[in-house]
One Martini backbone bead per residue (centre of mass of N, CA, C, O) as a GRO file, in nm:
protein
   90
    1MET     BB    1  -0.496  -1.487  -1.463
    2CYS     BB    2  -0.791  -1.512  -1.643
    3ILE     BB    3  -1.118  -1.414  -1.618
    4VAL     BB    4  -1.413  -1.508  -1.751
    5ALA     BB    5  -1.702  -1.313  -1.730
    6GLU     BB    6  -1.826  -1.420  -1.991
    7ALA     BB    7  -1.963  -1.560  -2.219
    8ARG     BB    8  -1.855  -1.651  -2.524
    9ARG     BB    9  -2.116  -1.520  -2.684
   10LYS     BB   10  -2.045  -1.271  -2.543
   11GLU     BB   11  -2.019  -0.915  -2.551
   12LEU     BB   12  -1.876  -0.601  -2.554
   13ARG     BB   13  -1.998  -0.258  -2.546
   14GLU     BB   14  -1.911  -0.161  -2.258
   15ILE     BB   15  -1.815  -0.043  -1.964
   16PRO     BB   16  -1.835  -0.147  -1.671
   17PRO     BB   17  -1.902   0.028  -1.371
   18LYS     BB   18  -1.693  -0.144  -1.179
   19TYR     BB   19  -1.478  -0.079  -1.398
   20MET     BB   20  -1.136  -0.066  -1.532
   21CYS     BB   21  -0.919   0.003  -1.756
   22ALA     BB   22  -0.587  -0.017  -1.814
   23ALA     BB   23  -0.563   0.291  -1.893
   24ASP     BB   24  -0.688   0.398  -1.626
   25VAL     BB   25  -0.505   0.264  -1.425
   26MET     BB   26  -0.243   0.391  -1.516
   27CYS     BB   27  -0.327   0.683  -1.457
   28TYR     BB   28  -0.416   0.657  -1.154
   29LEU     BB   29  -0.118   0.517  -1.066
   30ARG     BB   30   0.122   0.606  -1.245
   31ILE     BB   31   0.182   0.378  -1.467
   32SER     BB   32   0.290   0.131  -1.661
   33ARG     BB   33   0.210  -0.138  -1.850
   34SER     BB   34   0.441  -0.322  -1.741
   35THR     BB   35   0.373  -0.278  -1.437
   36LEU     BB   36   0.090  -0.378  -1.434
   37PHE     BB   37   0.162  -0.673  -1.535
   38ARG     BB   38   0.360  -0.728  -1.304
   39TYR     BB   39   0.137  -0.726  -1.092
   40VAL     BB   40  -0.032  -0.958  -1.213
   41LYS     BB   41   0.188  -1.172  -1.212
   42ASP     BB   42   0.240  -1.135  -0.890
   43GLY     BB   43  -0.070  -1.101  -0.763
   44LEU     BB   44  -0.174  -0.788  -0.685
   45MET     BB   45  -0.352  -0.819  -0.945
   46GLU     BB   46  -0.703  -0.877  -1.100
   47PRO     BB   47  -0.810  -0.964  -1.387
   48VAL     BB   48  -1.070  -0.904  -1.638
   49CYS     BB   49  -1.164  -1.086  -1.917
   50ILE     BB   50  -1.311  -0.942  -2.211
   51ARG     BB   51  -1.504  -0.958  -2.473
   52HIS     BB   52  -1.445  -0.777  -2.796
   53ARG     BB   53  -1.525  -0.576  -3.068
   54THR     BB   54  -1.354  -0.532  -3.369
   55ALA     BB   55  -1.252  -0.472  -3.683
   56GLN     BB   56  -1.060  -0.761  -3.659
   57GLY     BB   57  -1.251  -0.859  -3.402
   58LEU     BB   58  -1.185  -1.051  -3.143
   59ARG     BB   59  -1.111  -0.945  -2.796
   60LEU     BB   60  -0.923  -0.899  -2.521
   61LYS     BB   61  -1.001  -0.722  -2.221
   62HIS     BB   62  -0.882  -0.547  -1.946
   63PHE     BB   63  -1.005  -0.552  -1.619
   64PHE     BB   64  -1.074  -0.352  -1.302
   65LEU     BB   65  -1.156  -0.313  -1.001
   66ARG     BB   66  -1.203  -0.022  -0.848
   67SER     BB   67  -1.167  -0.110  -0.548
   68ASP     BB   68  -0.880  -0.246  -0.608
   69VAL     BB   69  -0.733   0.003  -0.721
   70ARG     BB   70  -0.771   0.192  -0.473
   71ARG     BB   71  -0.631   0.007  -0.266
   72PHE     BB   72  -0.361  -0.021  -0.419
   73GLY     BB   73  -0.298   0.283  -0.416
   74TYR     BB   74  -0.267   0.315  -0.114
   75HIS     BB   75  -0.036   0.109  -0.089
   76LEU     BB   76   0.158   0.243  -0.291
   77ASN     BB   77   0.186   0.506  -0.144
   78ALA     BB   78   0.295   0.400   0.126
   79VAL     BB   79   0.546   0.280   0.010
   80LYS     BB   80   0.664   0.537  -0.102
   81LEU     BB   81   0.671   0.694   0.159
   82LYS     BB   82   0.866   0.505   0.307
   83GLN     BB   83   1.106   0.532   0.114
   84ARG     BB   84   1.149   0.830   0.149
   85GLU     BB   85   1.197   0.825   0.455
   86GLU     BB   86   1.454   0.638   0.438
   87ARG     BB   87   1.607   0.862   0.252
   88GLY     BB   88   1.535   1.160   0.366
   89LEU     BB   89   1.295   1.320   0.170
   90PHE     BB   90   1.052   1.360   0.420
   0.00000   0.00000   0.00000
């Protein structure tokens, strides 16, 4: 579920400094869009949905707290390392 971070009449002009957009999160964690939103669906990550204006009208854009993304990245790397050790690859 999305949390509407700003009032309905407010619009996003630029990315808030404490947040990362979904594209940046995908690059940082090296995962696909479908994987990112599977993590959201499973409750592992929590997005903040903010309205922003495009040429076609208002849209919702998903943002994630930088601190949460970094913490999840450490967890994700630890899980991957454990899986490699179990397979004998490391």
